[in-house]
C-alpha positions in Angstrom: 0.1 0.0 -0.1 1.3 3.3 -1.0 1.3 6.4 1.5 1.4 9.9 -0.2 2.3 13.2 0.9 1.9 17.1 0.4 4.0 18.7 -1.3 5.1 22.5 0.9 8.4 24.0 1.1 9.4 22.6 -2.0 9.0 18.8 -0.5 7.2 16.2 -0.7 6.7 15.8 3.1 4.2 14.1 5.8 1.2 15.9 7.3 2.1 17.8 10.6 -1.3 15.9 12.0 0.3 11.9 11.1 -3.2 11.4 10.3 -4.2 9.8 7.1 -7.1 8.8 4.8 -7.6 6.0 2.1 -8.6 6.5 -1.4 -10.3 3.3 -2.9 -11.7 3.0 -6.4 -15.7 3.3 -6.6 -15.7 0.8 -8.9 -14.0 -1.6 -6.8 -13.9 -0.8 -2.7 -11.6 -3.9 -2.6 -8.9 -1.4 -4.7 -7.0 0.6 -2.3 -5.2 3.3 -4.2 -3.3 4.5 -1.4 -3.3 6.8 1.6 -3.3 10.4 1.9 -2.5 13.6 4.1 -5.5 14.2 6.3 -4.0 17.5 7.0 -4.3 20.4 9.6 -3.9 23.9 10.1 -0.2 23.9 10.3 0.1 22.4 7.2 -1.7 25.2 5.6 0.4 27.8 7.0 3.2 26.0 6.0 2.1 25.9 2.3 1.3 30.1 2.5 4.9 30.8 3.8 6.4 28.6 1.4 4.0 30.0 -1.6 5.0 34.0 -0.6 8.4 33.2 -0.8 7.9 31.5 -4.1 5.7 34.3 -5.7 8.2 36.9 -4.8 10.8 34.7 -7.2 7.9 34.3 -9.8 6.2 37.5 -10.3 9.4 38.8 -11.4 10.1 36.0 -14.0 8.9 36.9 -17.6 5.3 36.0 -18.9 6.6 34.5 -21.8 8.9 32.5 -19.8 6.2 31.7 -17.3 4.6 30.6 -20.8 7.4 28.5 -21.8 7.1 26.2 -18.5 3.7 26.0 -19.1 3.9 24.6 -22.8 6.2 21.8 -21.2 3.7 21.0 -18.7 1.4 20.6 -22.0 3.8 18.7 -23.8 4.1 16.0 -20.5 0.3 15.8 -20.2 0.2 14.6 -24.0 2.8 12.1 -23.4 1.3 10.8 -20.4 -1.9 10.6 -21.5 -3.4 7.3 -21.0 -1.5 7.1 -17.5 -3.5 10.0 -16.4 -6.8 9.0 -17.7 -6.4 5.2 -16.2 -5.1 7.4 -12.7 -8.2 9.1 -13.1 -10.9 6.4 -13.9 -9.6 4.3 -11.3 -10.0 6.7 -8.4 -13.4 8.6 -9.5 -15.0 6.2 -12.0 -15.9 7.8 -15.3 -15.0 5.9 -18.5 -11.7 6.2 -19.7 -13.3 7.7 -23.0 -13.9 11.1 -20.2 -10.8 10.8 -18.8 -8.9 10.7 -21.9 -10.8 14.0 -22.6 -10.5 15.1 -19.1 -6.6 15.1 -19.8 -7.3 16.6 -23.2 -8.8 19.5 -21.9 -5.8 20.0 -19.3 -3.3 20.3 -22.6 -5.2 22.3 -24.2 -5.5 24.8 -21.1 -1.5 24.6 -20.8 -0.8 25.5 -24.9 -3.5 28.4 -24.5 -1.8 29.2 -21.4 1.5 29.4 -22.7 0.4 31.8 -25.4 -0.9 34.7 -22.9 2.4 34.9 -21.7 3.0 37.0 -25.0 -0.4 38.5 -24.9 -1.2 40.1 -20.9 -2.4 43.1 -22.8 -2.6 46.2 -21.0 -4.2 49.5 -22.4 -2.3 52.7 -24.3 -5.1 55.8 -24.4 -4.9 59.3 -25.1 -4.4 61.5 -22.0 -6.5 64.9 -21.8 -3.3 66.7 -21.1 -0.6 67.8 -23.6 2.9 65.8 -23.1 1.7 63.3 -21.1 1.5 59.3 -21.4 -1.5 57.0 -20.0 -1.5 53.3 -19.8 -2.8 50.4 -18.3 -1.0 47.0 -17.3 -1.4 43.7 -15.8 0.1 42.4 -12.4 0.4 39.3 -10.6 -1.7 39.4 -7.2 0.0 37.0 -5.0 -0.8 33.5 -3.4 -3.6 31.7 -4.6 -6.0 29.1 -2.9 -7.5 26.9 -5.6 -10.3 24.4 -4.2 -11.4 21.9 -6.5 -14.3 19.4 -7.0 -13.9 15.5 -7.7 -15.5 15.5 -11.2 -12.9 16.8 -13.2 -9.7 15.8 -11.4 -7.2 17.3 -13.8 -9.3 19.4 -16.1 -10.5 22.2 -13.3 -7.0 22.2 -11.4 -5.7 23.2 -14.8 -8.8 25.8 -15.6 -7.5 27.7 -12.3 -3.9 27.1 -11.7 -2.5 27.4 -15.5 -4.2 30.8 -15.7 -2.8 32.0 -12.0 0.6 30.9 -12.9 0.9 32.8 -16.0 -0.2 35.7 -14.7 2.5 35.0 -11.9 1.1 34.5 -9.0 1.9 31.2 -6.6 -0.4 28.8 -6.2 -1.9 26.4 -3.3 -4.0 23.5 -4.3 -6.7 21.8 -2.4 -8.1 18.7 -4.0 -11.1 17.0 -3.1 -10.6 14.2 -1.0 -11.6 11.9 -3.5 -9.4 12.3 -5.9 -5.9 13.2 -4.3 -3.8 10.9 -6.7 -4.7 13.1 -9.8 -3.4 16.1 -8.1 -0.1 14.6 -7.0 0.8 13.4 -10.6 -0.3 16.9 -11.9 2.2 18.7 -9.0 4.8 16.2 -10.2 4.4 17.2 -13.8 4.2 21.0 -13.2 7.7 20.6 -11.0 9.2 18.3 -13.7 8.4 20.6 -16.5 10.3 23.3 -14.3 8.2 25.6 -12.3 10.2 26.3 -8.9 9.3 24.6 -6.1 7.6 27.0 -4.0 5.3 28.9 -6.5 3.1 25.3 -6.1 2.0 23.7 -3.1 -0.3 20.9 -2.4 -2.3 20.1 0.4 -4.4 17.5 1.0 -7.3 16.9 3.3 -10.7 17.5 4.4 -12.5 20.5 3.3 -13.6 21.6 6.9 -10.3 22.2 7.8 -7.7 22.2 5.1 -10.1 23.8 2.7 -11.5 26.3 5.7 -7.8 27.0 6.9 -6.9 28.4 3.4 -10.0 30.2 2.5 -9.8 32.1 5.9 -5.9 32.8 5.9 -5.4 36.2 5.8 -2.5 36.1 3.2 -3.8 34.4 0.4 -5.6 37.0 -1.3 -6.9 35.2 -3.9 -9.9 31.8 -4.1 -11.2 30.1 -6.6 -13.5 27.4 -5.5 -15.6 24.9 -7.5 -18.1 22.9 -5.5 -21.4 22.9 -4.3 -24.0 26.2 -3.7 -23.8 25.3 0.1 -20.1 25.5 0.6 -19.5 28.2 -1.8 -22.0 30.1 -0.2 -19.5 29.9 3.2 -16.6 30.6 1.0 -18.4 33.5 -0.3 -19.2 35.2 3.1 -15.8 34.6 4.6 -14.0 36.1 1.0 -16.4 39.2 1.4 -15.4 39.9 5.1 -12.0 39.6 4.2 -12.1 41.8 0.9 -10.5 38.7 -0.8 -10.7 38.5 -5.0 -13.1 35.1 -5.6 -14.4 33.2 -8.0 -17.2 30.8 -7.4 -18.0 28.0 -9.7 -20.8 26.3 -8.3 -24.6 24.4 -8.6 -26.2 23.6 -12.4 -29.8 22.8 -13.0 -29.6 22.5 -16.3 -32.0 21.6 -19.2 -32.0 20.0 -22.8 -35.1 21.6 -24.8 -36.1 19.6 -27.8 -39.0 21.1 -29.8 -41.2 19.4 -32.5 -39.3 20.4 -35.6 -36.0 19.1 -34.4 -33.7 16.4 -35.6 -34.9 13.6 -33.2 -32.0 11.4 -33.3 -29.8 14.0 -32.7 -31.6 15.0 -30.0 -31.7 11.5 -28.6 -27.5 11.3 -28.5 -27.5 14.3 -26.8 -29.2 13.8 -23.7 -27.8 10.3 -23.2 -24.5 11.7 -23.6 -25.6 14.9 -21.5 -28.3 13.1 -18.7 -25.6 9.9 -17.9 -21.7 11.2 -19.2 -19.9 10.9 -16.0 -23.0 9.0 -14.5 -24.7 12.8 -13.9 -22.1 14.6 -12.1 -21.4 17.1 -14.1 -22.5 20.3 -13.3 -23.3 20.8 -16.6 -25.1 17.6 -16.8 -28.9 17.7 -18.4 -31.0 17.6 -15.3 -33.8 18.7 -17.3 -35.4 17.3 -20.4 -38.1 19.8 -21.6 -40.1 18.4 -24.7 -42.9 19.8 -26.5 -46.0 18.0 -26.3 -46.1 16.7 -29.9 -42.8 14.5 -29.7 -43.0 13.9 -25.9 -44.2 10.3 -25.7 -42.5 9.0 -28.5 -39.4 10.3 -27.5 -39.2 9.2 -24.1 -40.3 5.7 -25.3 -37.2 6.1 -27.2 -35.3 7.4 -24.6 -36.2 5.0 -22.0 -35.0 1.7 -24.2 -31.1 3.7 -24.6 -31.0 4.5 -21.0 -32.2 1.0 -20.2 -29.2 -0.5 -22.8 -26.5 1.4 -21.1 -23.7 -0.6 -19.8 -22.5 -0.1 -15.9 -19.1 -1.1 -14.6 -15.7 -0.3 -14.1 -14.5 2.5 -16.3 -11.5 1.1 -17.2 -13.1 -2.3 -19.3 -13.6 -1.7 -22.4 -17.7 -1.3 -23.4 -18.9 0.5 -20.3 -20.9 3.2 -20.8 -21.6 4.3 -17.3 -19.4 4.6 -14.5 -20.3 4.3 -10.3 -21.0 7.0 -8.4 -18.1 8.8 -6.4 -18.6 7.5 -3.2 -21.7 6.1 -0.8 -22.8 9.4 0.5 -23.5 10.4 -3.4 -25.3 7.5 -3.6 -27.5 7.5 -0.7 -28.6 11.5 -1.9 -29.6 9.9 -5.2 -31.8 7.6 -3.6 -33.3 10.3 -1.3 -34.5 12.2 -4.7 -35.8 8.6 -6.3 -38.3 9.3 -3.2 -39.1 12.7 -3.5 -39.9 12.4 -7.2 -42.4 9.5 -6.0 -43.5 11.6 -3.6 -44.3 14.0 -5.6 -46.1 12.5 -8.1 -43.5 11.8 -11.1 -43.9 9.0 -12.6 -40.2 6.6 -12.9 -39.9 5.5 -16.5 -36.9 3.3 -15.9 -34.1 3.1 -13.0 -34.5 4.3 -9.7 -32.6 1.8 -7.9 -28.8 0.5 -7.3 -27.5 -1.4 -9.7 -26.5 -4.5 -8.7 -25.1 -8.1 -9.4 -21.6 -9.8 -9.9 -18.6 -6.6 -10.1 -21.3 -4.0 -9.5 -21.6 -5.2 -6.2 -18.2 -3.8 -4.8 -18.9 -0.5 -6.2 -21.1 2.5 -6.0 -23.7 1.7 -8.9 -26.8 3.1 -9.7 -29.1 2.5 -12.2 -30.0 5.8 -15.0 -33.0 6.9 -14.0 -36.2 8.8 -15.7 -38.6 10.6 -14.5 -41.8 12.0 -16.4 -44.7 13.9 -15.3 -42.4 16.2 -13.3 -44.0 19.5 -12.9 -42.4 23.0 -12.9 -41.5 24.2 -9.0 -41.4 20.5 -7.8 -38.4 19.5 -6.8 -37.0 17.8 -9.4 -37.4 20.6 -11.3 -35.6 22.9 -9.0 -32.7 21.0 -7.0 -29.2 19.7 -7.9 -29.1 15.9 -7.7 -25.6 15.3 -9.1 -26.1 11.7 -10.4 -27.9 9.8 -13.1 -31.3 11.3 -12.9 -32.9 13.1 -15.7 -36.7 15.0 -15.1 -38.9 15.4 -17.7 -41.0 18.0 -18.1 -44.3 18.1 -20.8 -44.7 21.6 -23.2 -46.8 23.2 -25.1 -44.7 26.1 -26.6 -41.5 27.9 -27.2 -42.7 30.5 -24.4 -43.2 27.9 -22.1 -40.4 26.0 -22.7 -38.2 28.9 -21.9 -40.1 29.8 -18.9 -39.2 26.4 -17.7 -35.7 26.7 -18.1 -35.3 30.0 -16.2 -37.3 29.3 -13.5 -34.5 27.7 -11.2 -32.3 29.4 -9.2 -29.2 28.1 -11.1 -28.2 29.3 -14.8 -24.8 27.5 -15.9 -26.1 25.6 -19.2 -28.9 25.0 -21.0 -28.8 23.5 -24.9 -32.5 23.6 -27.5 -32.8 20.8 -30.3 -34.3 23.3 -33.1 -34.8 23.3 -36.9 -36.2 27.0 -36.7 -33.4 29.7 -36.8 -35.5 32.2 -35.5 -36.2 30.3 -32.4 -32.4 29.3 -31.9 -31.3 33.0 -32.0 -34.2 33.8 -29.3 -32.5 30.9 -27.3 -29.5 32.4 -27.6 -30.9 35.8 -26.3 -33.6 34.8 -23.7 -32.5 31.7 -22.0 -30.8 32.8 -18.3 -27.5 30.8 -18.6 -24.3 31.6 -19.2 -24.0 29.0 -21.8 -26.7 27.8 -24.6 -26.0 25.0 -27.2 -27.9 25.0 -30.2 -28.3 21.3 -31.4 -25.9 20.0 -28.8 -26.0 18.6 -25.1 -25.7 21.0 -22.2 -22.1 19.8 -21.5 -18.8 20.3 -23.4 -16.7 23.4 -22.7 -13.5 24.7 -24.9 -10.8 25.5 -23.2 -10.1 29.1 -25.2 -13.7 30.5 -24.1 -14.6 31.6 -20.9 -16.8 29.3 -18.8 -19.2 29.8 -15.9 -23.1 30.6 -15.4 -25.8 33.2 -13.8 -27.4 33.6 -10.6 -26.8 31.2 -8.2 -24.5 29.1 -9.9 -21.6 31.6 -9.9 -20.7 35.2 -9.0 -20.0 36.5 -12.3 -16.4 35.4 -12.7 -15.5 32.7 -15.9 -12.8 29.9 -15.4 -10.9 29.3 -19.4 -10.5 31.6 -21.9 -9.6 35.3 -21.8 -11.4 36.3 -18.9 -9.5 34.4 -16.8 -6.6 35.7 -16.7 -8.5 39.3 -16.0 -9.4 37.4 -12.7 -5.9 36.1 -12.0 -4.6 39.6 -12.1 -5.0 43.4 -11.2 -4.7 46.3 -13.3 -2.5 49.0 -12.5 -2.4 52.7 -14.3 1.1 54.4 -14.9 0.8 58.2 -15.9 4.3 59.7 -17.7 4.2 63.7 -17.8 7.2 64.5 -19.8 5.4 68.4 -20.2 7.8 69.7 -17.8 5.2 71.5 -15.4 3.0 70.6 -13.3 -0.4 69.9 -14.9 -3.8 69.1 -13.6 -5.8 66.8 -14.4 -9.8 68.0 -15.1 -8.9 71.3 -13.9 -6.1 72.6 -16.4 -7.6 70.9 -19.2 -11.6 72.7 -18.7 
């Protein structure tokens, strides 16, 4: 059995607590991956002190040189793609085809970040006074605390860490307890690529201990958090009180809308992937299917047949379509919502139970589940489940469909299947989401575009694309007055 360590102060070190937690394969609880540090507040303190030293060196490294390090990271990720995919599937369950995509997202993010080393643009603008130059520039902020979830063990840490590093910040990574091995290998790759050791810190442990200490530390001015809305509320309250820069990426209750004129074969493929990919454990997962009345019954029948045919199992076994939930607590949460759906009068079309028998008995498997007769405003319509449960809502019109989509507290992703270009452009304008897809499922982010949502999904900042570089840097304005005389803005000019 392997025992892993934190990376603090440029070294792999044991936790100050001398306590560890086990990381096991969710598809096979007999498969022990290793023991990882259950760190304490003292470990966070040491990591912050080291990161501050690393920041003083790294911020003076020219941005193109920082980009060169991240380019090498991309090369190493590409070379180790299969190994990393296997590591991720083993510790969080989704099939290898999906974890390969997870690695590819990290590769794309690395290469995109590398090019931004030559494009950390400021602005030059005319001054209102003669013989005076006015400009702005981007500067790093300091130590960034990154708290990441289990469902994209490589992609989401890279979404946060690579832009933060490119901008000249130091990083402390606190990964989810379910996926510590992937985070460990990512830090090893960053070091191999030439990142100065004290610029990156890795602190394993429980969110209520390590994550809390990181959020509350007065010398960590930047926090980026992806996780539940409930935890995000605590993070937001703390960072607001301490005047920290904060990016929140939280829940979703995403709808795929299918109108009568849609390509139904395409829509069927889309909802299967959107609802049951990653076992429904995505913030962008399709958790609501909004069907126009004319195609509702026939579409549901075809969908149920396809869902029943999905093959559950270990994601490392060829032919597996759907892996396990990440842990027993996640499976119990899904079971609670099955009971809630029945109590509120929805009709269970398929699934609704643990998937058992043979190797499935060793893991946290649950049948792909579909409810029909879900009403707008019910708990199945409103609340994030984070599992393989799809709620079908019947509507009569475009206006009703858009109203259902917008009638939740979240606003991450939406999807509309239609052959009507006018409806498509109305959707892009009228749906209250940070992302809207036309004739494609609700999931699938591209590294060079901003990612994030509105309402209670987040606090307005975006991961990915060009906007994230503004989050991880500060604007400084410079004036150069070469007139040789005292000039007073707003006074001398008018």
